[in-house]
C-alpha positions as CSV (number, residue, x, y, z in Angstrom):
1,M,108.1,79.4,97.9
2,E,105.5,78.1,96.1
3,T,102.0,79.1,95.5
4,S,100.1,76.0,95.6
5,S,96.8,74.5,95.3
6,Q,97.0,75.4,99.0
7,G,97.4,79.1,98.6
8,E,94.8,79.2,95.9
9,Q,92.2,77.9,98.7
10,V,92.9,80.7,100.9
11,H,91.2,83.7,100.5
12,V,91.8,87.2,102.3
13,D,89.2,89.9,103.1
14,V,90.5,93.3,104.0
15,E,88.1,96.0,105.7
16,P,90.2,98.8,106.5
17,A,88.9,102.4,108.2
18,F,90.0,105.2,109.0
19,C,90.7,106.4,112.4
20,A,89.7,110.0,112.9
21,E,90.3,109.8,116.9
22,E,94.2,108.7,116.4
23,S,95.0,110.6,113.6
24,A,96.7,114.4,113.6
25,P,96.5,115.9,110.5
26,S,98.2,119.1,111.2
27,E,101.4,116.7,112.1
28,Q,101.1,114.6,109.0
29,R,99.8,111.4,110.8
30,Y,96.9,110.3,109.2
31,V,96.2,106.7,111.2
32,F,94.4,103.5,109.5
33,S,93.3,100.3,111.2
34,Y,92.4,97.4,108.9
35,T,90.7,94.8,110.3
36,I,91.9,91.1,107.7
37,T,90.1,87.5,107.4
38,V,92.0,84.8,106.1
39,H,89.5,81.6,105.4
40,N,91.2,78.3,105.6
41,H,88.9,76.4,102.3
42,S,91.3,73.8,102.2
43,R,91.2,70.2,103.2
44,H,94.5,70.7,105.4
45,S,95.6,73.0,108.6
46,M,97.2,75.8,108.1
47,Q,99.9,78.0,110.2
48,L,100.9,81.8,109.5
49,M,104.0,82.3,110.1
50,A,104.7,85.6,108.8
51,R,103.7,88.8,107.0
52,H,105.5,91.0,104.6
53,W,103.5,94.5,103.4
54,T,104.0,97.0,101.4
55,I,102.9,100.8,102.3
56,T,102.6,103.2,99.8
57,Q,101.9,106.9,100.4
58,G,100.1,109.2,99.3
59,S,103.1,110.9,99.0
60,G,105.1,107.9,96.8
61,Q,107.4,106.8,99.7
62,V,107.6,103.1,100.1
63,Q,107.4,100.8,103.0
64,E,108.1,97.6,104.0
65,V,107.1,96.0,106.8
66,R,108.2,92.3,107.4
67,G,107.9,89.9,109.8
68,K,106.8,86.7,112.4
69,G,103.3,86.2,112.5
70,V,100.7,89.0,112.6
71,V,99.3,90.4,116.1
72,G,101.8,88.5,118.0
73,Q,100.4,85.4,116.6
74,Q,100.9,82.6,114.4
75,P,97.6,81.4,114.2
76,L,96.8,77.6,113.3
77,I,94.1,78.0,110.8
78,G,92.1,74.5,110.6
79,P,90.2,73.7,107.2
80,G,86.6,75.7,107.3
81,Q,87.4,77.8,109.3
82,T,88.9,81.7,109.4
83,F,91.4,83.5,111.5
84,R,90.7,87.8,111.8
85,Y,92.9,90.5,113.6
86,T,93.2,94.1,113.3
87,S,96.1,96.1,113.0
88,R,96.7,99.1,112.2
89,A,98.8,101.3,109.8
90,I,100.2,105.2,110.3
91,L,100.7,107.2,106.9
92,D,101.7,111.1,106.5
93,G,98.9,111.7,104.1
94,P,96.1,110.8,104.0
95,V,95.8,108.9,101.2
96,G,97.9,105.2,100.5
97,V,97.9,101.7,99.6
98,M,99.1,98.3,101.4
99,E,99.6,95.3,99.4
100,G,101.3,91.8,100.3
101,A,101.0,88.2,101.6
102,F,101.1,86.1,104.2
103,T,103.9,82.9,104.3
104,C,102.2,79.6,105.6
105,V,103.1,76.3,106.2
106,D,100.4,73.2,105.1
107,T,100.3,71.0,108.9
108,A,100.1,68.1,106.8
109,T,102.6,68.5,104.3
110,Q,105.2,70.9,105.9
111,R,105.5,73.2,102.7
112,P,105.6,76.7,103.1
113,F,103.3,78.9,100.4
114,E,102.6,82.1,99.9
115,V,98.9,83.8,100.1
116,P,98.7,87.2,98.7
117,I,97.2,90.0,99.6
118,A,95.8,92.1,97.0
119,P,96.2,96.1,96.8
120,F,93.3,97.9,99.0
121,R,93.3,101.5,99.2
122,L,93.4,103.7,102.8
123,A,91.9,107.0,102.0
124,G,90.9,109.5,104.7
125,P,87.3,111.1,104.5
126,N,87.1,113.6,101.5
127,Q,89.5,111.7,99.5
128,V,89.1,110.6,96.0
129,H,92.1,109.5,95.1
């Protein structure tokens, strides 16, 4: 799998948020939403085929999540276009970190490439870790 120039021309923005109304701290259930925006700055269309997340809980427990596409889709993202979706993660504590990668295909060449997603923090209110 390449991390080609195509992958360098795709940028991912992440907006995490704590979902207090869905969380139950007394049951060690902390729900976070995260909104992902994928920006295709390349000259080719790309299709997001798969995701891989590593979720590190504040307790140190690590969870790997792999799957086809995102939110039930394998979106085709044209040159200059963006794709945005929101998903959730459930942690056993008020703090965690997610990072990962998307596996995409350049539709012009049919070559797969990886788009890394930098670590981002999930933190409930009043958490300073």
